[in-house]
N, C-alpha and C positions, 0 to 999 in steps of 0.2 A: 233329750231327743237323740243325742249322738249315739248313746249306747243302744237304744232301741233300733236304730238304723244299722249299727255296726254288727250286732250279734245275732243276726238272722240265721236260722238253721235251714239251709236250702236242701230239702230232702227229696232228691229226684232220681236216685239210682235204683229204686225198687220196681220201676216199671211205669208205664203211662199208656193211655188209650191211643196215642198217636206215635207212629214210628219216627216221625221227624223230631218229636220231643225227646224220645229215647236216644236218637242219634246225636243230637246236640249235647245232651247230658253226658253221654259216654265219651264223646269227642272232647268236651271241655274238661272232664275229669282226667282223661288220658293225658291231655296237654299239661295239666297241673302236675300229675305224677311224673311225667317225663322231665319236667323242668326242676323237680325237687332234688336237692342235694342234702346229704347228712349235715345237720347243724354243726357238728364238730368240725367238719371240713370247711364249712363256710366261715366259722369263727377263726380257724387257723389260716385262712387265705388272706394274705396281706392286701389283696386287691379289694377285699370287702371293706366298705367304709367303716371307720372306727366306731361310729355311733351304732350301726347295725350289728357289728361284732359284739359290742357291749350288751345290747338288748337281747340278742339271741343267746348269749352265754348264760342269761338268767332264766331261760325257758325251763331247763331241768329243775331249777329251784321252784318255779311256779307250779310245775306238775307235782313235785314232792310236797309242796305246801297243800295243794288240793287233796292229795292222797292222805295226808295227815289229818285232814278235816272231813274224811268220810267219802271222798270221791274215788272211784275205782281206778286202779292203775290201767293204763292202756298203752298201745304202741303209737298213739297219735303224737304229733308235734315233736318228732325226732328229726324231721327234715324241714328244709326251707325252700320256697319257690318264689322267684321274682316274676310277677305277672305282666309288667309293662302296660298296665291299664289302671284306671282309677278305682275299680271295684272288682271283687271276686265274681259276683253275679249281680244281675238286675232282677229284682223281685217284683212280681205282678200280684196285686191284690185288688179285689172288686167287691162291691157292696151295693145293695138296693139303694135307690136315691132317697126314699122316704121311709126307711126303716133300717135298723142296724142288723140286716140279714146278709151275712157274708157269703160270697160264693166259695164253695169248697171243691177240691179235687180229691178223688179217692185213689189210693195206691195199695197194692198188695203189701201185706205185713205191717205197714205203719198206719194204715187207715186213712182217714181224710185229713187234709191240711188246708189252711185258708190262704195259700200263696203258691206260686210257681216260680222257680229260679231258673234264669237263663244266663249262660256264659256270654251270649252275644246280645248287646243292647238292642240291635235292630229287631231281633226276634221278639224280645220282650215288648218293644213298642208296637210291633205288628199285632201281638195278642191283645195289647191294651186297646188298640183301635177297634178290634173286633168286639171286645167286651163293651166298649162305649157305644158301639152301634146297636147293641142289645138294650141300651138305656141304663146301663149300670154306671155308678161312680167308680172310677178306676184310679189307682196310683201305681206308678213305677218308681221304686226306690232302690238305692244301692245297698249292697251288703258286703262288708269287708271280709267276712268269714264264711266258710262252707263246712257243714257237718254232714257226714255220710252215715252217722250212727253206727260206726264200726265196720261198715262194709269194706272200706279200705283204710290205710293209714293216712289220716289227714295231716298235711304239712302246715307249718306256719307259713302264712302268705305275706308278701310285701305289703298288701293292702291292709293288713292288720296293724301296721306300724305307722301312725300319723307323724307329721313333721314336728309337732311341738313338744314341749316338756311333758305333756300328758301321755306321751307314747308308752312309757313303761306301765303306767296304770291301765291304759287301754289294752295293751297286749295281755297283761295279767287278767283283766276282766274277761276278755274274749276266750282265752285258754280255759279259765275256770268255768265260764258259761257253757262252753261246748263240752267240757269234762262232766258237767252235770248231766247233759244229754246222754253221754256215754255210760253214765252210771244208772240213770233211771229215765225211761221214756214210756209213757202210757199211751197206748193206741187210742185214737179218737178223742184226745183231751189236750188240744193244742194250747189253750189258755193256761191250763195247769202246768204243762211241760215248760213252756216258755217263761211263764211268770216265776216258777220255781228256780229256773236257771238264772234269771235276772236277779232274783232276791239273793241267792247264794253267792253269786259272783260279786254283786254289789256290796254285800256285807264282808266278804273275805278279802277283797282287794285292798281296802285301806290299811288293815293291820299288816298285810304282806309288804306294802310300800314302806310303812313305818319301820318294819323289821330290817328291810334290805337297804334303804337309803336314808331313813330317819324321818320323823314327823315334820320337820321344817325344810326338808329338801325341796328344791324347785319341782321335781317330778311329783312328789306327794301333794304339794300345794296346788299345782296346776291341775292334777286330776280331780282333787276334791272340789276345786272351783268349777270345773267343767260339770261335775256331777250335781252341784248345787244349781247351776243354770238349767241342767236337764230336769231336775226335780221340780223347779218352778214352772217350767214349760209343761211338764206332765200334769201338774196341779191345774193349770189353766185348761189344758186339753180335757181333763176329767170334767171340769165344770161345763164345758161346751158339750161334751157327750151327754151329760145329764139333761141339759137344756133341750138338746135336739131330740133325745129319746122321749122326753115328756111331750114335746111338740108332735112327734110322729104318732104317738099313742092317743093324741087328743082327737076331738070330733071336728076340728077345723077342716076346711076344704083343702084339696091337694094344692090348689093355686096359692092359698094363704100359707100353707106349710112351706112351699118352695120360696115364697117371698121372705118369710121369717128365717128360714134356713140361710138364705143368701145374706141377710143382715147379720146373723150370729157369726157366720164364717168370715164375713168382712171385718167385723170387730176383732175376732180372734186373730186374723191375719195381721192386722195393724198392731195389736198388742205384742205379738210374738216376733214381729218383723219377718214374717214367713214369706219366702219367695217361691216355694214350690207349690205343687198341687195340694189343695186343702179341701177335703170332702169327706163323705162318709167312710170311704175306704181308708183314708188316713186315720180317722178317729177309731174305727173298728180295729185297725192294725195295732195301734198303740195299746188298746185294751188287751190284745192277745199277749203282750209282753209285760204288762204292768198291772196285774190284778192279784189280790189276795195277800199283799205284804203284811197287813196287821195280823192275819191268821197265821202266817208263817212265823211271825215274831212270837206269837203266843205259844206256838208249838215248840219253838226253840227254847223258850223259857221253861216249858213243861219238861223238856228233855235236859234241863239243867245246863243249858248252853253247850251241849255236846252235839257238834255237827255230825259225827259218825252215827250217834244214836238217832238223831232226827232223820238222816237219810235212810237208815235201816227201817225205821217206822214207816216212812212214806213209801218205801218199796213194797210194803205189805198191802197197799191199797189195791183194790180190784174193781172190776166193772160194776159190781153191785153197790159200791160205795158212792157212785155218782148217779144222779137222777136221770141223766140222759147223756148220749154222746155229745162231745163238743160243748160241755157245760161252761158257760162264761163266768158265772158266779159260783165259785167252788169253796168259798170261805168256810161254810158249814161242814164240808167234808174234812178239812184240815182241823177245824175247831173240835170236832168229835175226837180226834186223836189227842189233842191237848187235854180235853176233859177226861179222857181215860188215863191221864198221867203219862202220856207218851208211850202208849202200848199199841202195837200193831193190831188192825182188825183181825178177827178170827172167824168171821162168817162171811158168806157170800162168795159167788164165783169170782175167781181172779181174772182181771183184765189181761189181755195179751200185752206184754211189755218187753222192752229190750234192755238188757244190762250185760255188761262185760266186766 
């Protein structure tokens, strides 16, 4: 669960229907950029804690590692900003209460996305209350990282570095995740975009840690242990999603569905020891970040374990390769590439995408 919460791409700089949202987005981004300092200067500064200096000194190696595995070089993560708050942004997601029908917001250039990111927690909570008043299931979660998809130079943020031994793995995972977005972003396909970034970063981080600090190092072992806990939680969330999806599609009355939903979520909360909000928005949000891994594995195998080749082939996908915008189950799209022997599609109109 930690990576799903930490690696959100809060895409809010391309515009919005309300001036207040644009203003808070622009103001928050300006503050981050104003606080950012070149990483080289931060590392050389003796006032910087030794632990932070050591971790930041490895960021260029993380970026180079990603580039060697097919991720596009960018100007991101050359600077560092201390935020003096527990999160980079607060992310609001909403969903129908008796169906996995997520609310989506539409932006110029990047299309629709199933979340909004706020630099101010109070504004996020206010939107959540208004969405709850509409009868929606709503979750407000924190995100440690912010991606602007190349509109500005994204800095490393203090929120990207947790306190434990898993910090190096977490930092590498987030930098690699957001580097995938900078390499390939398909408009109106959030589940594909986020799940691809989660898959690539999740697969590349362990060998990076092993190469830099060793397979038995505390940093490697701590991150792998955290990832195993995350995977177990995700497996349980997936089962709950399937149970509830079948329930919502059944012919039972709405009252019966609500009662059974409450029972399923109560059991899930107990099993996970979950203290936060747990509802349809929570489960739909997890699906956005964790779908299609088996298909990505098959494609990587078809590409003879070549990450650059896999990323190049995926970059050839277009709008015509998907059955609809915001396609939640996209495994067959990726499987077709594997069946072609890791060859890019040659037909159909290309979707609008961003890559640098």
